[in-house]
C-alpha positions as CSV (number, residue, x, y, z in Angstrom):
1,X,0.0,0.0,0.0
2,X,2.7,2.5,1.0
3,X,4.7,4.5,-1.6
4,X,8.4,3.5,-1.2
5,X,9.8,7.0,-0.9
6,X,7.2,8.2,1.6
7,X,7.1,7.6,5.4
8,X,4.3,5.5,6.7
9,X,1.2,7.7,7.3
10,X,0.5,8.3,11.0
11,X,-2.6,6.4,12.2
12,X,-4.8,8.1,14.8
13,X,-7.7,6.7,16.7
14,X,-10.6,9.0,17.6
15,X,-12.7,9.7,20.6
16,X,-15.6,8.6,18.4
17,X,-14.7,5.0,19.1
18,X,-15.3,5.7,22.8
19,X,-18.1,8.3,22.5
20,X,-20.7,6.4,24.5
21,X,-18.3,5.8,27.4
22,X,-17.1,9.4,27.3
23,X,-20.6,10.8,27.4
24,X,-21.5,8.3,30.2
25,X,-18.5,9.5,32.3
26,X,-17.1,6.0,32.5
27,X,-14.0,7.0,30.5
28,X,-12.0,10.3,30.2
29,X,-10.1,11.9,27.4
30,X,-6.9,10.9,29.2
31,X,-8.0,7.3,29.2
32,X,-8.4,7.5,25.4
33,X,-4.9,9.0,25.0
34,X,-3.4,6.2,27.0
35,X,-5.4,3.6,25.0
36,X,-4.1,5.0,21.8
37,X,-0.5,4.4,23.0
38,X,-1.3,1.0,24.4
39,X,-2.9,-0.2,21.1
40,X,0.0,1.0,19.0
41,X,-1.6,4.0,17.3
42,X,0.4,7.1,16.5
43,X,-2.0,9.6,17.9
44,X,-5.6,10.6,18.8
45,X,-8.3,12.8,17.5
46,X,-10.0,14.8,20.3
47,X,-13.4,16.6,20.0
48,X,-14.9,19.3,22.2
49,X,-18.4,17.8,21.9
50,X,-17.3,14.7,23.9
51,X,-15.0,16.5,26.3
52,X,-17.0,18.2,29.2
53,X,-14.0,19.9,30.8
54,X,-12.0,20.7,27.6
55,X,-11.2,24.3,28.5
56,X,-9.6,23.3,31.8
57,X,-7.9,20.2,30.5
58,X,-6.3,21.3,27.2
59,X,-2.8,21.8,28.6
60,X,-2.9,18.6,30.6
61,X,-4.1,16.6,27.5
62,X,-1.2,18.0,25.4
63,X,1.2,17.1,28.2
64,X,-0.2,13.6,28.3
65,X,0.1,13.1,24.6
66,X,3.5,14.7,24.4
67,X,4.7,12.4,27.2
68,X,3.6,9.4,25.3
69,X,5.0,10.7,22.0
70,X,1.5,10.8,20.4
71,X,0.2,13.2,17.8
72,X,-3.0,15.1,18.5
73,X,-5.7,16.2,16.0
74,X,-8.7,18.3,17.0
75,X,-12.2,18.3,15.4
76,X,-15.3,20.5,15.8
77,X,-18.9,20.4,14.6
78,X,-18.8,24.2,14.1
79,X,-19.0,25.2,10.4
80,X,-16.8,27.5,8.4
81,X,-19.8,29.4,7.2
82,X,-21.5,30.1,10.4
83,X,-24.7,32.1,10.2
84,X,-23.9,34.5,13.1
85,X,-21.1,36.2,14.9
86,X,-21.3,33.9,17.8
87,X,-20.6,30.9,15.5
88,X,-17.5,32.6,14.2
89,X,-16.3,33.3,17.8
90,X,-16.7,29.7,18.7
91,X,-14.8,28.7,15.6
92,X,-11.9,30.9,16.6
93,X,-12.1,29.4,20.1
94,X,-11.7,26.0,18.5
95,X,-8.7,27.2,16.5
96,X,-7.2,28.4,19.8
97,X,-7.9,25.0,21.4
98,X,-6.2,23.2,18.5
99,X,-3.2,25.4,18.8
100,X,-3.0,24.8,22.6
101,X,-3.2,21.0,22.0
102,X,-0.4,21.2,19.4
103,X,-2.8,19.9,16.7
104,X,-1.7,20.9,13.2
105,X,-5.3,20.8,12.0
106,X,-8.8,21.7,13.0
107,X,-11.5,19.6,11.3
108,X,-14.5,21.7,10.4
109,X,-17.6,21.2,8.3
110,X,-18.6,23.6,5.5
111,X,-22.1,24.7,6.4
112,X,-24.2,26.6,3.9
113,X,-21.7,28.4,1.6
114,X,-23.0,31.6,0.0
115,X,-24.5,31.2,-3.5
116,X,-22.7,34.3,-4.8
117,X,-18.9,34.4,-5.0
118,X,-19.0,38.1,-3.9
119,X,-21.0,37.5,-0.7
120,X,-19.5,39.1,2.4
121,X,-19.4,35.7,4.1
122,X,-16.5,34.7,1.9
123,X,-14.4,37.6,3.4
124,X,-15.4,36.4,6.9
125,X,-14.3,32.9,6.1
126,X,-11.0,34.1,4.7
127,X,-10.4,36.1,7.9
128,X,-11.0,32.9,9.9
129,X,-8.5,31.1,7.7
130,X,-6.0,33.9,8.2
131,X,-6.5,33.6,12.0
132,X,-5.9,29.9,11.9
133,X,-2.6,30.6,10.0
134,X,-1.6,33.0,12.7
135,X,-2.0,30.2,15.3
136,X,-0.1,27.6,13.1
137,X,-3.3,25.6,12.5
138,X,-4.7,24.4,9.1
139,X,-8.4,24.3,8.8
140,X,-9.3,20.8,7.4
141,X,-12.7,21.2,5.6
142,X,-14.5,17.9,5.7
143,X,-17.1,16.6,3.2
144,X,-20.1,16.3,5.5
145,X,-22.1,13.1,5.7
146,X,-25.2,15.2,5.0
147,X,-25.9,18.3,3.0
148,X,-24.9,21.0,2.4
149,X,-21.2,20.6,2.2
150,X,-21.1,16.9,1.5
151,X,-20.2,16.6,-2.2
152,X,-16.9,17.1,-4.0
153,X,-18.0,20.1,-6.1
154,X,-18.9,22.0,-2.9
155,X,-15.6,21.3,-1.3
156,X,-13.7,22.2,-4.5
157,X,-15.6,25.5,-4.8
158,X,-14.5,26.6,-1.3
159,X,-10.9,25.5,-1.8
160,X,-10.8,27.3,-5.2
161,X,-12.3,30.5,-3.8
162,X,-10.0,30.5,-0.7
163,X,-6.6,29.7,-2.0
164,X,-4.6,29.7,1.2
165,X,-2.1,27.2,2.7
166,X,-4.1,27.3,6.0
167,X,-7.1,25.8,4.3
168,X,-7.1,22.2,3.2
169,X,-9.5,19.3,3.3
170,X,-10.2,16.3,5.4
171,X,-11.1,13.5,3.0
172,X,-13.8,11.4,4.6
173,X,-13.8,8.4,2.4
174,X,-17.1,7.1,3.9
175,X,-18.9,10.3,3.3
176,X,-18.0,10.5,-0.4
177,X,-19.2,6.9,-0.6
178,X,-22.4,7.8,1.3
179,X,-23.2,10.5,-1.4
180,X,-22.6,8.0,-4.2
181,X,-19.4,9.6,-5.4
182,X,-16.3,7.9,-6.5
183,X,-13.9,8.1,-3.6
184,X,-10.7,7.6,-5.7
185,X,-11.8,10.3,-8.1
186,X,-12.4,12.7,-5.2
187,X,-8.9,11.9,-3.8
188,X,-7.3,12.6,-7.1
189,X,-9.3,15.8,-7.7
190,X,-8.4,17.3,-4.3
191,X,-4.7,16.4,-4.6
192,X,-2.4,18.6,-2.6
193,X,-5.2,20.3,-0.6
194,X,-5.6,17.1,1.4
195,X,-4.3,17.5,5.0
196,X,-6.1,14.7,6.8
197,X,-8.3,11.7,6.1
198,X,-11.0,9.9,8.0
199,X,-10.9,6.2,7.1
200,X,-13.6,3.7,7.8
201,X,-15.6,0.9,6.1
202,X,-19.2,0.7,5.0
203,X,-21.6,-2.2,4.8
204,X,-23.3,-1.0,1.7
205,X,-26.7,-1.1,3.4
206,X,-28.4,2.3,3.2
207,X,-28.5,4.2,6.5
208,X,-26.1,2.0,8.4
209,X,-23.2,3.8,10.1
210,X,-19.5,3.3,9.2
211,X,-17.7,0.3,10.7
212,X,-14.1,-0.8,11.3
213,X,-11.8,-1.5,8.4
214,X,-12.2,-4.7,6.6
215,X,-15.7,-5.4,7.9
216,X,-17.6,-3.8,5.0
217,X,-17.6,-3.6,1.3
218,X,-15.6,-0.5,0.4
219,X,-12.6,-1.1,-1.9
220,X,-10.2,0.0,0.8
221,X,-7.0,-1.3,-0.8
222,X,-7.6,0.9,-3.9
223,X,-8.8,3.9,-1.9
224,X,-5.8,3.7,0.5
225,X,-3.4,3.3,-2.4
226,X,-4.9,6.5,-3.9
227,X,-4.4,8.3,-0.6
228,X,-0.9,7.0,-0.3
229,X,-0.1,8.2,-3.8
230,X,-0.6,11.8,-2.8
231,X,2.9,13.4,-2.4
232,X,2.3,15.2,1.0
233,X,2.3,13.4,4.3
234,X,-0.8,13.7,6.6
235,X,-2.5,11.5,9.2
236,X,-5.2,8.9,8.7
237,X,-7.8,8.8,11.5
238,X,-10.1,5.9,12.2
239,X,-13.7,7.3,12.3
240,X,-16.3,4.8,13.3
241,X,-18.1,4.0,16.5
242,X,-16.5,1.4,18.6
243,X,-19.7,-0.5,19.7
244,X,-19.5,-2.8,22.6
245,X,-15.8,-3.5,22.1
246,X,-14.0,-0.4,20.7
247,X,-10.5,-1.7,21.4
248,X,-11.2,-4.8,19.3
249,X,-12.5,-2.6,16.4
250,X,-9.4,-0.5,16.6
251,X,-7.1,-3.6,16.7
252,X,-8.9,-5.2,13.8
253,X,-8.4,-1.9,11.8
254,X,-4.7,-1.7,12.6
255,X,-4.3,-5.3,11.7
256,X,-6.1,-4.7,8.4
257,X,-3.7,-1.9,7.5
258,X,-0.7,-4.0,8.4
259,X,-1.6,-6.8,6.0
260,X,-2.1,-4.5,3.0
């Protein structure tokens, strides 16, 4: 799978695998960080939505990850095109959080992009991207599982209208599949704007959530080869719910990657 002259892509687990336990209070973010190390992952993706005390614990979480030599990525459900000023303030707050954590990226969704290229919301979005750059964070725009902002043409339009090194894309392979779009064509079309990727498998049954690697019907070897063929290095993050045994799902996914 790997291109010979490129280093192995870092593999991250996500708090999504432990979402139920985090929400129930039976597990903490620090437990997830330690689990990532124990299972042999290269890092962990954290999210504000499943982190009750995130403001107080950002520094400690970074110290924990640094102490275990783990990478950290940060994700938010806030959209790039927020409808009000408060949404933009929250997005900047998330950029600050990513910076504090030492995360090179902040995963965001698009939201309803303006229909007209000259709309003032584009200037607002560009200002947010500039702010991210000032904090050494790249905004990773994800193709959303729903609409708007889920299809390749939408992501391409935003990337084309905001040509800035601090704006890239998180390629969610399952979401392009969900929208009936060719995942490999999307990867090739986005090219050097890719800065992150959510990897998962799908059963092919409409409405079913993503599952761990190798348990579904997606052509993962071809998709991962297309990602590996991109010249830049960026992390791959498992994004699926862990179910009753999240560690087993992670271990199965790591084993799947190792045998490719």
